C-alpha positions in Angstrom: 20.0 1.3 62.7 20.0 -1.7 60.4 20.2 -0.8 56.7 17.6 -2.2 54.4 19.3 -4.9 52.3 17.6 -3.8 49.1 18.6 -0.2 49.8 22.2 -1.3 50.5 22.3 -3.3 47.3 20.7 -0.5 45.3 23.4 1.9 46.6 26.1 -0.5 45.6 24.7 -0.8 42.1 24.4 3.0 41.9 28.1 3.3 42.9 28.8 0.9 40.0 27.2 3.3 37.6 23.9 1.5 37.1 21.0 3.6 35.9 17.6 3.7 37.8 16.1 1.4 35.2 18.8 -1.2 35.5 18.7 -1.1 39.3 14.9 -1.6 39.3 15.2 -4.5 36.9 18.0 -6.2 38.9 16.3 -5.8 42.3 12.7 -6.4 41.0 11.5 -3.0 42.2 8.9 -0.9 40.4 9.2 2.6 41.9 11.9 5.1 40.7 10.6 7.3 43.6 11.9 4.8 46.1 15.3 4.9 44.5 15.3 8.7 44.4 14.6 8.7 48.1 17.4 6.2 48.9 19.9 8.1 46.7 19.0 11.5 47.9 22.1 12.0 50.1 24.5 9.9 48.0 27.3 11.8 46.4 28.8 9.7 43.6 32.6 9.7 43.2 34.1 10.9 40.0 34.7 7.4 39.0 31.1 6.3 39.7 29.8 9.3 37.7 32.1 8.4 34.8 30.8 4.7 34.9 27.2 5.9 35.1 27.7 8.2 32.1 29.4 5.4 30.1 26.7 2.9 31.0 24.0 5.4 30.0 25.7 6.0 26.7 26.0 2.2 26.0 22.3 1.7 26.9 21.4 4.5 24.6 23.4 3.0 21.8 21.9 -0.4 22.4 18.4 1.1 22.4 19.1 3.0 19.2 20.5 0.0 17.5 17.5 -2.1 18.5 15.2 0.7 17.3 17.0 0.9 14.0 17.0 -2.9 13.5 13.2 -3.1 14.2 12.6 -0.1 12.0 14.5 -1.6 9.2 12.6 -4.9 9.5 9.3 -3.0 9.5 10.3 -1.0 6.4 11.3 -4.2 4.5 7.9 -5.8 5.4 6.1 -2.6 4.4 8.0 -2.4 1.1 7.1 -6.0 0.3 3.4 -5.4 1.0 3.3 -2.3 -1.1 5.1 -4.0 -4.0 2.7 -7.0 -3.9 -0.4 -4.8 -3.6 0.5 -2.8 -6.7 1.7 -5.8 -8.6 -1.7 -7.3 -8.2 -3.3 -4.2 -9.7 -2.0 -5.2 -13.1 -4.2 -8.2 -13.8 -3.5 -8.2 -17.6 -2.4 -6.0 -20.4 -4.8 -5.1 -23.2 -3.5 -4.3 -26.7 -4.0 -0.6 -25.9 -2.1 -0.9 -22.6 0.8 -2.5 -24.4 0.7 0.1 -27.2 1.1 2.9 -24.7 3.8 1.1 -22.7 5.8 0.3 -25.8 5.6 3.9 -27.0 6.7 5.2 -23.6 9.6 2.8 -23.5 10.8 4.0 -26.9 10.3 7.6 -25.8 12.8 6.9 -22.9 15.2 4.4 -24.5 14.8 4.7 -28.3 16.8 6.7 -30.8 14.5 9.6 -31.8 16.4 10.5 -35.0 13.7 12.6 -36.6 13.3 16.3 -36.2 11.0 18.7 -38.0 10.5 16.2 -40.8 14.0 16.7 -42.3 14.9 13.0 -42.3 12.7 11.0 -44.5 13.9 7.5 -43.6 14.5 7.1 -39.8 14.4 3.6 -38.4 13.4 2.1 -35.1 16.4 1.8 -32.8 16.0 0.8 -29.2 18.8 -0.1 -26.8 18.8 -1.4 -23.2 20.4 -3.8 -20.9 17.3 -4.7 -18.8 16.0 -8.1 -20.0 12.5 -7.4 -18.7 12.3 -4.1 -20.5 13.6 -5.7 -23.7 11.0 -8.5 -23.4 8.1 -6.0 -23.0 9.4 -3.9 -26.0 9.6 -7.0 -28.1 6.0 -7.8 -27.3 5.1 -4.3 -28.3 6.8 -4.8 -31.7 5.2 -8.2 -32.4 1.7 -7.8 -30.9 1.0 -4.1 -31.4 3.0 -3.2 -34.5 2.6 -6.7 -36.0 6.3 -6.8 -37.0 7.4 -10.3 -38.0 10.3 -11.7 -35.9 12.4 -12.0 -39.1 12.2 -8.2 -39.5 13.5 -7.5 -36.0 17.3 -7.1 -36.0 18.9 -7.4 -32.6 22.7 -6.9 -32.0 24.7 -7.3 -28.8 27.3 -4.8 -27.6 29.6 -6.3 -25.0 32.6 -5.1 -23.1 36.2 -6.4 -23.0 36.4 -9.7 -21.0 32.8 -10.7 -21.7 31.9 -13.9 -23.6 30.4 -13.4 -27.0 28.7 -16.7 -27.0 27.1 -16.4 -23.5 25.9 -12.9 -24.3 24.4 -13.8 -27.6 22.7 -16.9 -26.2 21.3 -14.9 -23.3 19.7 -12.3 -25.5 18.5 -14.9 -28.0 16.5 -16.5 -25.2 15.0 -13.1 -24.2 14.1 -12.0 -27.7 13.3 -15.3 -29.3 15.6 -14.4 -32.2 17.9 -17.3 -33.2 21.4 -16.8 -31.8 23.1 -17.6 -35.1 21.7 -14.4 -36.7 22.5 -12.0 -33.7 25.8 -10.2 -34.2 27.9 -9.1 -31.3 30.4 -6.2 -31.1 32.8 -4.9 -28.5 31.5 -1.6 -27.3 34.7 -0.4 -25.5 38.3 -0.2 -26.5 40.9 -2.1 -24.5 42.0 1.2 -23.0 38.6 1.4 -21.3 38.8 -2.1 -19.8 38.6 -2.1 -16.0 36.9 1.2 -15.8 33.4 -0.3 -15.8 32.4 -2.8 -13.1 32.1 -6.3 -14.6 28.9 -7.1 -12.8 27.1 -3.9 -14.0 26.1 -5.3 -17.4 26.9 -9.0 -17.3 25.6 -9.6 -20.8 26.2 -6.2 -22.3 23.5 -4.1 -24.0 21.0 -5.2 -26.7 20.2 -3.0 -29.6 16.9 -3.7 -31.5 16.6 -2.3 -35.0 13.6 -2.3 -37.3 14.6 -0.9 -40.7 11.2 0.4 -41.6 10.5 4.1 -41.5 6.7 3.5 -41.3 7.2 1.7 -37.9 9.2 4.7 -36.6 6.4 7.1 -37.5 3.8 4.9 -35.9 5.8 5.0 -32.6 6.4 8.8 -33.0 2.7 9.3 -33.5 1.9 7.3 -30.4 4.4 9.5 -28.4 2.8 12.7 -29.8 -0.6 11.3 -28.8 0.5 10.6 -25.3 1.9 14.2 -25.0 -1.4 15.6 -26.3 -3.5 13.5 -24.0 -1.4 14.4 -21.0 -2.0 18.1 -21.7 -5.8 17.7 -21.7 
């Protein structure tokens, strides 16, 4: 009895450890039932079973890799779409918006050196290394609290190995304060050098001071107002 050439080839491929899906693709067939019938009485050798197992594992890994790659691409696209959608929700900032944002920033990043009214002369003292956050806080000081630029005292704290000039010039551009009146200090001792990644804070940290107790209490009042409103 003459053996069907397709069946013969399918059996050869099966002996090589090919999966049903691979055999269907190679031979241009569509029915796994046909293959099941052809292979009904085939007993694979140990070597063939081993090859089949390895091929199935490789196929699984390839499929998993492709799934993860596609999933990662989809997540990146989704993240970008969400970011853009919510970015567009902020059309502009009113004075009230900026007032609340500035108070919230100080709440998180400012020196709250006033407790129970014991200190009569606290000052505004805000520190951060994020240029965007610093820029927004500066706008809060100027536009909401109406503090003249000359009354805002920034200072730069850098780490060993950083350039004083580059750091001062950088923060001068962010704040609008002339570089020649911005002092810079080394924040860490030589013994600490190398323990902090150099690219973590490439221009150090900026501290903004306003030596006027009234401004501190304005911000403290805004913070208390936010707390009270949140409880309503």
